[in-house]
C-alpha positions as CSV (number, residue, x, y, z in Angstrom):
1,M,5.0,24.3,-6.7
2,K,2.5,21.7,-8.1
3,H,2.4,18.5,-6.3
4,S,-0.4,16.1,-6.4
5,S,-0.6,12.3,-6.6
6,K,-1.2,10.4,-9.7
7,V,-3.4,8.0,-7.7
8,S,-6.9,7.7,-9.3
9,L,-10.1,7.8,-7.2
10,V,-11.1,4.4,-8.7
11,L,-7.8,2.9,-7.2
12,L,-8.4,4.7,-4.0
13,L,-11.8,3.0,-3.6
14,V,-10.1,-0.3,-4.0
15,I,-7.6,0.6,-1.4
16,M,-10.3,1.2,1.2
17,V,-10.9,-2.5,1.1
18,F,-7.3,-3.4,1.9
19,L,-6.5,-1.3,5.0
20,S,-2.9,-1.3,5.9
21,A,-3.6,-1.5,9.6
22,C,-5.2,-5.0,9.0
23,S,-3.0,-7.9,8.3
24,S,-3.4,-7.6,4.6
25,G,-1.5,-6.6,1.6
26,N,-2.6,-3.9,-1.0
27,N,-4.2,-4.6,-4.4
28,D,-2.7,-8.1,-4.8
29,P,-5.2,-10.8,-5.5
30,D,-4.1,-13.0,-2.6
31,N,-4.4,-10.4,0.2
32,E,-5.9,-10.9,3.6
33,T,-8.6,-8.5,4.6
34,V,-9.6,-8.2,8.2
35,K,-13.4,-8.4,8.6
36,Q,-14.1,-5.6,11.0
37,T,-17.9,-5.1,11.9
38,E,-19.9,-2.6,13.9
39,A,-21.6,-3.2,17.2
40,S,-25.4,-3.4,17.6
41,P,-27.5,-0.4,18.3
42,E,-28.3,-1.8,21.7
43,K,-24.5,-2.3,22.6
44,D,-23.8,1.2,21.3
45,K,-26.1,2.6,23.9
46,E,-24.2,1.0,26.6
47,T,-20.7,1.9,25.5
48,D,-20.8,5.2,23.6
49,T,-19.8,7.2,26.5
50,E,-16.3,5.7,27.1
51,P,-13.8,8.0,25.5
52,I,-10.8,7.0,23.2
53,A,-7.5,7.4,25.1
54,K,-6.1,10.9,24.2
55,S,-2.6,11.7,22.8
56,A,-0.4,14.5,24.0
57,P,-2.1,18.0,24.3
58,T,-2.3,20.0,21.2
59,G,-4.0,23.1,20.1
60,L,-7.1,21.1,19.3
61,P,-10.0,21.4,21.7
62,E,-10.8,18.4,23.8
63,K,-14.5,19.1,22.8
64,Y,-16.1,21.8,20.7
65,D,-18.3,23.9,22.8
66,P,-20.6,25.1,21.3
67,P,-20.7,22.1,19.0
68,I,-19.8,22.6,15.3
69,E,-21.5,21.2,12.2
70,L,-19.5,20.0,9.2
71,T,-20.8,18.3,5.9
72,T,-19.0,15.7,4.0
73,V,-19.6,13.0,1.4
74,T,-18.5,9.4,1.2
75,T,-18.5,6.2,-0.5
76,T,-20.5,2.9,0.1
77,A,-19.5,-0.5,-0.7
78,G,-21.6,-3.9,-0.7
79,W,-19.3,-5.5,1.7
80,I,-20.2,-2.8,4.5
81,K,-23.4,-3.5,6.2
82,Y,-24.9,-1.0,8.7
83,P,-26.8,-2.3,11.6
84,E,-30.6,-2.2,11.1
85,G,-31.9,1.4,11.0
86,E,-28.4,3.0,10.7
87,D,-26.6,4.7,7.8
88,A,-23.8,7.1,7.0
89,D,-25.4,9.8,9.2
90,H,-26.5,7.5,12.1
91,N,-23.8,5.1,13.5
92,V,-21.4,4.6,16.3
93,W,-18.8,6.8,14.9
94,I,-21.1,9.8,14.1
95,R,-22.7,9.6,17.7
96,M,-19.3,9.4,19.3
97,L,-18.1,12.5,17.5
98,E,-21.2,14.5,18.3
99,E,-21.7,13.4,21.9
100,E,-18.1,13.3,23.0
101,Y,-16.2,15.8,20.9
102,G,-18.9,18.3,19.8
103,I,-18.5,17.6,16.1
104,S,-21.7,17.0,14.2
105,V,-21.0,15.4,10.6
106,K,-23.7,15.4,8.0
107,H,-23.4,13.7,4.6
108,L,-24.6,15.7,1.6
109,W,-24.6,12.4,-0.4
110,T,-23.1,8.9,-0.6
111,A,-22.1,7.0,-3.8
112,D,-20.8,3.6,-4.7
113,G,-17.2,3.3,-5.5
114,G,-17.9,3.4,-9.3
115,S,-19.6,6.7,-9.3
116,Y,-17.9,8.6,-6.6
117,P,-15.3,10.1,-8.9
118,E,-17.9,11.3,-11.2
119,K,-19.9,12.8,-8.4
120,I,-17.0,14.7,-7.0
121,N,-16.2,16.1,-10.4
122,L,-19.9,17.2,-10.8
123,A,-19.7,18.9,-7.3
124,I,-16.4,20.6,-8.4
125,A,-17.9,21.9,-11.6
126,S,-21.2,23.2,-9.8
127,G,-19.4,24.6,-6.7
128,Q,-21.7,22.4,-4.5
129,L,-18.9,21.2,-2.3
130,P,-19.2,19.8,1.2
131,D,-17.0,21.3,4.0
132,F,-14.4,18.4,3.9
133,F,-13.9,15.4,1.6
134,W,-11.3,13.3,0.0
135,V,-10.0,13.4,-3.6
136,G,-7.2,12.1,-5.7
137,G,-4.4,14.0,-7.1
138,D,-6.2,15.4,-10.2
139,Q,-9.0,16.7,-8.2
140,L,-6.7,18.3,-5.6
141,Q,-4.9,20.2,-8.5
142,Q,-8.1,21.2,-9.9
143,L,-9.6,22.5,-6.6
144,A,-6.4,24.3,-5.8
145,D,-6.2,26.0,-9.4
146,A,-9.7,27.2,-8.9
147,D,-9.1,28.6,-5.4
148,L,-12.0,26.3,-3.9
149,I,-10.1,24.9,-1.0
150,E,-8.5,26.0,2.1
151,D,-4.7,26.7,2.6
152,L,-3.9,24.3,5.5
153,T,-0.4,25.4,6.0
154,D,-1.1,27.1,9.4
155,V,-3.7,24.7,10.4
156,Y,-1.3,21.9,10.2
157,K,1.5,23.9,11.8
158,N,-0.7,25.0,14.7
159,Y,-3.0,22.1,15.2
160,A,-1.5,18.8,14.0
161,P,-1.3,16.4,16.9
162,K,1.8,14.1,17.3
163,V,0.0,11.0,16.0
164,I,-0.5,12.8,12.7
165,T,3.0,14.5,12.4
166,D,4.5,11.1,13.3
167,V,2.6,9.2,10.6
168,M,3.4,11.8,8.1
169,D,7.2,11.3,9.1
170,E,6.8,7.6,8.7
171,A,5.2,8.0,5.2
172,G,8.2,9.9,4.0
173,P,8.8,13.6,3.0
174,L,7.3,13.2,-0.5
175,V,3.8,12.7,1.1
176,L,3.4,16.2,2.5
177,E,5.2,17.5,-0.5
178,S,2.7,16.1,-2.8
179,A,-0.1,17.9,-1.1
180,T,1.9,21.2,-1.3
181,I,0.9,23.4,-4.2
182,N,2.7,26.8,-4.9
183,G,4.3,26.5,-1.4
184,K,1.1,26.0,0.4
185,L,-0.2,22.8,2.1
186,M,-3.5,22.4,0.3
187,A,-4.7,19.0,1.8
188,I,-3.9,16.5,4.6
189,P,-2.6,13.4,2.8
190,W,-4.5,10.1,3.5
191,T,-1.4,8.2,4.0
192,G,-1.0,4.8,2.3
193,F,1.0,1.6,2.6
194,N,2.8,1.2,-0.7
195,Q,6.3,1.2,1.1
196,E,5.3,-1.5,3.5
197,N,4.1,-3.7,0.6
198,V,7.2,-3.6,-1.6
199,P,8.2,-7.0,-2.9
200,M,10.3,-9.6,-1.0
201,V,11.3,-12.9,-2.3
202,W,9.4,-15.9,-1.0
203,V,11.0,-19.3,-1.3
204,R,9.7,-22.9,-0.9
205,D,11.8,-23.6,2.0
206,D,10.6,-27.3,2.0
207,W,12.0,-27.6,-1.4
208,R,15.2,-25.8,-0.5
209,T,15.9,-28.0,2.4
210,N,15.0,-31.1,0.3
211,L,17.8,-30.1,-2.0
212,N,20.2,-29.0,0.7
213,L,20.5,-25.5,-0.9
214,P,21.9,-22.3,1.0
215,E,19.7,-19.5,1.9
216,P,19.4,-16.8,-0.8
217,K,21.8,-14.2,0.6
218,T,22.9,-13.1,-2.9
219,M,21.5,-13.0,-6.4
220,E,23.9,-15.8,-7.2
221,D,22.4,-18.0,-4.5
222,L,18.9,-17.1,-5.8
223,L,19.7,-18.1,-9.3
224,A,21.2,-21.3,-8.1
225,I,17.9,-22.1,-6.2
226,S,15.9,-21.3,-9.3
227,E,17.9,-23.6,-11.4
228,A,17.8,-26.4,-8.8
229,F,14.1,-26.0,-8.4
230,T,13.7,-26.4,-12.2
231,T,16.1,-29.4,-12.7
232,Q,16.4,-31.4,-9.5
233,D,12.8,-32.5,-8.8
234,P,12.5,-30.6,-5.5
235,D,9.0,-32.0,-4.7
236,N,10.3,-35.7,-5.1
237,N,7.5,-36.6,-7.4
238,G,9.7,-38.1,-10.2
239,I,8.2,-35.7,-12.8
240,D,9.7,-32.8,-14.5
241,D,7.0,-30.3,-13.7
242,T,8.3,-27.5,-11.5
243,Y,9.6,-23.9,-12.4
244,G,12.1,-21.9,-10.6
245,I,10.4,-18.6,-10.5
246,G,6.9,-17.3,-11.1
247,M,6.0,-14.6,-13.8
248,D,3.0,-13.0,-15.4
249,K,2.5,-11.4,-18.8
250,D,2.5,-7.8,-17.3
251,F,5.9,-8.4,-15.4
252,G,4.2,-7.2,-12.2
253,S,5.1,-10.4,-10.4
254,I,8.8,-10.0,-11.3
255,Q,9.2,-6.4,-10.1
256,G,11.4,-7.4,-7.3
257,F,13.7,-9.4,-9.4
258,L,14.2,-6.3,-11.7
259,N,14.9,-4.3,-8.7
260,G,17.6,-6.8,-7.8
261,Y,19.5,-5.7,-10.9
262,H,18.8,-2.2,-10.0
263,A,16.3,-1.9,-12.8
264,Y,13.0,-0.1,-12.3
265,R,9.8,-0.2,-14.3
266,N,7.8,2.9,-15.2
267,I,9.1,5.1,-12.6
268,W,11.1,8.4,-12.4
269,I,14.5,8.3,-10.6
270,E,17.1,10.7,-9.9
271,D,19.7,11.1,-12.8
272,G,22.6,12.1,-10.4
273,N,22.6,15.6,-12.0
274,G,19.8,17.3,-10.3
275,G,17.1,15.9,-12.6
276,L,14.9,12.8,-13.2
277,K,15.2,10.0,-15.7
278,Y,12.7,7.4,-16.9
279,S,13.7,4.1,-15.2
280,S,12.7,1.6,-18.0
281,I,15.2,3.0,-20.6
282,Q,18.3,2.5,-18.4
283,P,21.0,0.1,-19.2
284,E,20.2,-1.9,-15.9
285,M,17.0,-2.9,-17.5
286,K,18.7,-4.6,-20.4
287,D,20.9,-6.6,-18.0
288,A,17.8,-7.9,-16.1
289,L,16.1,-8.9,-19.3
290,A,19.1,-10.7,-20.5
291,K,19.0,-12.8,-17.4
292,L,15.3,-13.5,-17.6
293,Q,15.9,-14.6,-21.2
294,Q,18.4,-17.0,-20.1
295,M,16.2,-18.3,-17.3
296,Y,13.4,-18.7,-19.9
297,A,15.5,-20.6,-22.3
298,T,16.5,-23.0,-19.5
299,K,12.8,-23.6,-18.7
300,Q,13.0,-21.7,-15.2
301,I,10.1,-19.6,-16.4
302,D,6.6,-21.1,-17.3
303,P,6.7,-21.0,-21.1
304,E,3.1,-19.8,-21.1
305,F,3.8,-16.7,-18.9
306,G,3.1,-14.5,-21.9
307,V,-0.6,-15.3,-21.9
308,K,-1.2,-15.3,-18.1
309,S,-2.8,-12.5,-16.2
310,S,-1.8,-11.8,-12.7
311,S,-4.8,-13.7,-11.4
312,K,-3.9,-16.7,-13.5
313,Y,-0.4,-16.5,-12.2
314,Y,-1.6,-16.7,-8.6
315,E,-3.7,-19.7,-9.5
316,D,-0.5,-21.4,-10.6
317,I,0.9,-21.0,-7.2
318,G,-1.7,-23.6,-6.0
319,T,-0.5,-26.1,-8.6
320,N,2.7,-26.6,-6.5
321,K,4.9,-26.0,-9.5
322,L,6.5,-22.6,-8.5
323,G,9.3,-22.3,-6.1
324,I,10.1,-18.7,-6.1
325,V,7.6,-15.8,-6.0
326,Y,8.2,-12.1,-5.4
327,R,5.3,-10.7,-3.6
328,I,4.1,-8.4,-0.7
329,R,4.7,-9.2,3.0
330,S,1.4,-11.2,3.5
331,A,1.6,-14.9,3.4
332,S,-2.2,-15.7,3.7
333,A,-2.7,-16.4,0.0
334,L,0.4,-18.6,-0.2
335,Q,-1.1,-20.5,2.8
336,S,-4.5,-20.9,1.2
337,Q,-3.1,-21.8,-2.2
338,T,-0.4,-24.2,-0.7
339,P,-1.5,-25.0,2.8
340,T,1.0,-27.8,3.3
341,A,4.0,-26.0,1.8
342,E,6.7,-24.1,3.7
343,W,7.3,-20.6,2.2
344,R,9.7,-18.3,3.8
345,P,10.3,-14.6,3.0
346,Y,13.8,-13.3,2.3
347,V,15.3,-10.0,1.7
348,S,15.4,-9.5,-2.1
349,P,19.1,-10.1,-3.1
350,S,21.1,-7.8,-5.3
351,I,23.3,-8.5,-8.2
352,D,26.2,-6.8,-6.6
353,N,27.4,-5.4,-3.2
354,N,24.8,-2.5,-3.3
355,P,21.5,-3.5,-1.6
356,A,18.5,-4.0,-3.9
357,K,16.1,-1.0,-3.5
358,M,12.5,-1.8,-3.9
359,Q,10.4,0.4,-6.1
360,H,7.2,1.8,-4.9
361,E,4.6,4.6,-5.6
362,L,3.9,7.5,-3.3
363,N,2.6,6.5,0.2
364,V,-0.8,8.3,-0.4
365,S,-4.2,6.9,-0.6
366,G,-5.8,10.2,-1.4
367,Y,-6.2,13.7,0.1
368,W,-8.5,15.3,2.7
369,V,-9.5,18.7,1.6
370,V,-11.4,21.6,3.2
371,K,-13.8,23.8,1.3
372,K,-12.6,27.5,1.1
373,G,-14.2,29.4,3.9
374,T,-15.2,26.5,6.1
375,K,-15.0,27.4,9.8
376,N,-13.0,25.2,12.1
377,P,-10.9,23.5,9.3
378,E,-8.8,22.1,12.1
379,A,-11.7,19.7,12.9
380,V,-10.3,17.4,10.2
381,L,-7.1,16.9,12.1
382,K,-9.3,16.3,15.3
383,M,-11.2,13.5,13.5
384,A,-8.0,11.9,12.1
385,E,-6.4,11.9,15.5
386,L,-9.5,10.0,16.9
387,F,-9.3,7.5,14.2
388,M,-5.6,7.0,14.7
389,N,-5.9,6.7,18.4
390,A,-8.9,4.2,18.1
391,F,-7.4,2.0,15.5
392,Y,-3.5,2.1,16.1
393,F,-2.8,3.2,19.6
394,N,-5.9,2.2,21.8
395,T,-5.3,-0.8,24.1
396,S,-9.0,-1.2,25.2
397,D,-10.8,-4.2,23.9
398,E,-14.0,-2.4,24.5
399,V,-13.0,0.6,22.5
400,F,-11.6,-1.5,19.7
401,E,-14.8,-3.6,19.5
402,R,-17.0,-0.4,19.6
403,L,-15.1,1.6,17.0
404,V,-13.1,-0.9,15.0
405,D,-14.3,-4.7,15.0
406,D,-17.4,-5.9,17.1
407,K,-17.5,-9.3,15.3
408,N,-21.1,-9.3,14.8
409,G,-21.1,-9.3,11.0
410,H,-22.4,-5.8,10.3
411,G,-19.5,-4.6,8.3
412,A,-16.2,-2.8,8.9
413,I,-16.8,-0.3,11.7
414,Y,-13.6,1.7,11.1
415,T,-15.0,2.7,7.6
416,F,-17.7,4.7,9.2
417,A,-15.1,7.2,10.5
418,P,-15.5,10.4,8.6
419,V,-11.7,10.8,8.2
420,E,-9.2,8.0,8.0
421,I,-5.4,8.0,8.0
422,Y,-3.4,4.9,7.5
423,R,-0.1,4.0,9.4
424,P,2.3,3.2,6.7
425,F,4.4,0.6,8.7
426,N,1.6,-0.6,11.0
427,N,2.3,-4.3,10.4
428,Y,6.1,-3.8,11.0
429,N,5.4,-1.9,14.1
430,G,3.1,-5.0,15.2
431,Y,6.0,-7.4,14.6
432,L,8.2,-5.0,16.6
433,E,5.8,-4.9,19.5
434,I,5.4,-8.9,19.4
435,Q,9.2,-9.2,19.8
436,K,9.1,-6.7,22.8
437,F,6.4,-8.9,24.4
438,K,8.3,-12.2,23.7
439,N,11.4,-10.5,25.1
440,G,9.8,-9.6,28.3
441,E,9.9,-5.8,27.6
442,V,6.2,-5.2,27.7
443,K,3.1,-7.1,28.9
444,L,0.6,-8.6,26.6
445,E,-2.1,-6.1,27.8
446,D,0.2,-3.3,26.7
447,L,-0.3,-4.4,23.1
448,T,-3.1,-2.9,21.1
449,P,-6.1,-5.4,20.3
450,L,-4.8,-5.6,16.8
451,Y,-1.4,-6.6,17.8
452,R,-2.7,-9.0,20.3
453,N,-4.7,-10.6,17.5
454,F,-1.4,-10.8,15.5
455,Y,0.5,-12.4,18.5
456,N,-2.5,-14.9,19.0
457,G,-2.1,-16.2,15.5
458,L,1.6,-16.6,16.0
459,K,1.0,-18.3,19.3
460,D,-1.5,-20.8,17.6
461,Y,1.5,-21.7,15.1
462,E,4.1,-22.1,18.0
463,D,1.6,-24.3,20.0
464,G,1.6,-26.8,17.3
465,N,-0.9,-25.8,14.7
466,K,1.4,-26.0,11.7
467,E,-1.5,-25.1,9.5
468,A,-1.1,-21.6,10.8
469,W,2.5,-21.2,9.3
470,N,1.4,-18.0,7.5
471,Q,1.3,-16.3,11.0
472,N,4.9,-17.3,11.7
473,A,5.8,-16.2,8.1
474,A,4.4,-12.8,9.0
475,N,5.4,-12.3,12.7
476,G,7.9,-14.9,13.5
477,P,11.6,-14.2,14.2
478,L,12.4,-14.5,10.5
479,G,9.2,-13.5,9.0
480,S,8.2,-10.7,6.8
481,G,8.3,-8.2,9.6
482,Y,12.0,-9.1,10.0
483,V,12.5,-8.5,6.2
484,L,10.8,-5.2,6.3
485,G,13.1,-4.3,9.1
486,E,16.1,-5.0,7.0
487,Y,14.7,-2.9,4.3
488,I,14.1,0.0,6.7
489,K,17.5,-0.3,8.4
490,N,19.3,-0.4,5.0
491,D,17.1,2.3,3.3
492,Q,16.1,-0.2,0.6
493,F,13.3,1.7,-0.9
494,M,13.2,3.5,-4.4
495,P,10.2,5.7,-4.4
496,N,8.8,7.2,-7.7
497,Q,10.1,10.7,-7.7
498,F,7.3,12.0,-10.1
499,T,4.6,12.9,-7.6
500,T,2.3,15.2,-9.7
501,T,-0.5,14.8,-12.1
502,P,0.4,13.5,-15.5
503,T,2.0,16.0,-18.0
504,P,0.2,16.8,-21.3
505,T,2.4,14.5,-23.3
506,M,2.1,11.7,-20.9
507,I,-1.6,11.8,-21.3
508,S,-1.4,11.7,-25.0
509,K,1.6,9.4,-25.8
510,L,2.5,7.4,-22.6
511,P,0.0,4.6,-23.2
512,N,1.5,3.8,-26.6
513,L,5.1,3.9,-25.1
514,L,3.9,1.5,-22.2
515,D,2.5,-0.9,-24.8
516,M,5.8,-0.6,-26.7
517,E,7.7,-1.2,-23.5
518,L,5.9,-4.5,-22.6
519,E,6.1,-5.7,-26.2
520,M,9.8,-5.3,-26.1
521,M,10.3,-7.1,-22.7
522,T,8.3,-10.0,-23.7
523,K,10.1,-10.3,-27.1
524,I,13.5,-10.3,-25.4
525,V,12.6,-12.7,-22.7
526,T,11.2,-15.2,-25.0
527,G,14.3,-15.1,-27.1
528,G,14.3,-12.0,-29.2
529,P,17.7,-10.2,-29.8
530,L,18.8,-7.9,-26.9
531,S,19.1,-5.2,-29.7
532,E,15.3,-4.9,-29.3
533,F,16.0,-3.0,-26.0
534,D,18.3,-0.4,-27.8
535,K,15.6,-0.1,-30.7
536,F,12.9,0.5,-28.0
537,V,15.0,3.3,-26.3
538,D,15.5,5.0,-29.5
539,N,11.7,4.8,-30.4
540,W,10.8,6.0,-26.8
541,N,12.8,9.1,-27.3
542,K,11.4,9.6,-30.8
543,L,7.7,9.1,-30.1
544,G,7.3,11.2,-27.1
545,G,9.7,10.1,-24.4
546,K,12.0,13.1,-24.7
547,E,9.0,15.5,-24.5
548,I,7.8,13.7,-21.4
549,E,11.3,13.9,-19.9
550,A,11.4,17.6,-20.5
551,E,8.0,18.2,-19.0
552,V,8.9,16.0,-15.9
553,N,12.1,17.9,-15.3
554,E,10.4,21.3,-15.8
555,W,8.2,20.4,-13.0
556,Y,10.9,18.9,-11.0
557,Q,13.1,21.9,-11.2
558,N,10.2,24.2,-10.2
559,K,8.6,22.3,-7.5
């Protein structure tokens, strides 16, 4: 069984900046990024002895005695600043692990984001591996094939604490499966947040109420809103200068709309017969493109979308010409681009009675692996547990400030932790906790410091600061937290079922096929005949698609 993520190390380094636990999105140009900084050395000396609240007992020791020493490697980033005199081997996390838990962590090397993948590949080639480190899917497969890493099957079974097994369950079964090779768990997935950041439809509710339009509960409603935003002067400026829906040249900004037609771009989905099929060549895509063609012809889409990158598309939001955008749960960029507007998120509507399923990649940001022969491989789980407890479950302001965010401008303290695991639905869970507090089910001090920060932002809005409407759009009663809850309740997710490394034909032929796909989509939307879709499907099959499909299904049947 060969399972490893297609996520590249370069992408993983970007992901480190956009931590799911923070009130932020993923690699979207308009994300929020929580600025988390480390305490000063003087403060560390006073507070390093307070332990993190512990979870339920497991087979893991409270403290290693005698102490153990493990080597690792890590990345550095310009936005992270260690306090004076400190570095990767000398900081609050390293001291805490050694003094309180008997785990001494030493770095063989550090590298900036751009060179980390190359240095990992050199380490694999030379056999000069640290005791534990993080890799992407390609490296995981390579290491497993070369028998250079530990089988963690029994380690996970015997030692994984509940906070870790819970987060793996939350991330979905494909996550652990992706780290399983030939029936053996060869890594601990560094869980990600792709599922929490699937698109929802954001509507200029000030425009909608100006025109007395209903909420978009169906695709028919949404299409009517788009037409009205284009033709009925929703901003009341007397100029014909607004568009119904936003779109970029790569179609990334319209993914949620395609999903509303049960059309999925560039993923592999179940074919109903025990196999997988390529999403972009299914008839639902043709239907979605036909509708976009009609919207383009009626000027509901910017006529210059075909030359606009995603960053330029986001700039256009600030011109107050777009009324509907599909995007992630965070509203901070909408707030910064259009501070006086009123955007509201809605569940992405479907073209029929079947709920729209939002496509996403595997909920993995990488993999933690342990070098073959390393003593105490379970220590990786211990360090992951400590990170989870400090960031996600600790209610102490002191612990949070010491290990997560000290507000002193040194950098993101949590990134000093040698092992990180992300909680895939952290922001949604924060929304739920806020609702519990508002309903009187819990006290404010029962919330974690991060969730109290979420609540304080919402309270600022509720106390009259309407400039903080993005806080209400995230954690208010009908904000993006509510929308995510609807997605979860109705199972409105469509994960890419292909979770291994690219097949040989993918490597050689998929780039050209993807170029053909984008060209076809653009041609149809801008007025080309719908027969272009059928021509593309035929060419896709002839020029490598059938070979790719065969390779994908060979893997799928034998996984």
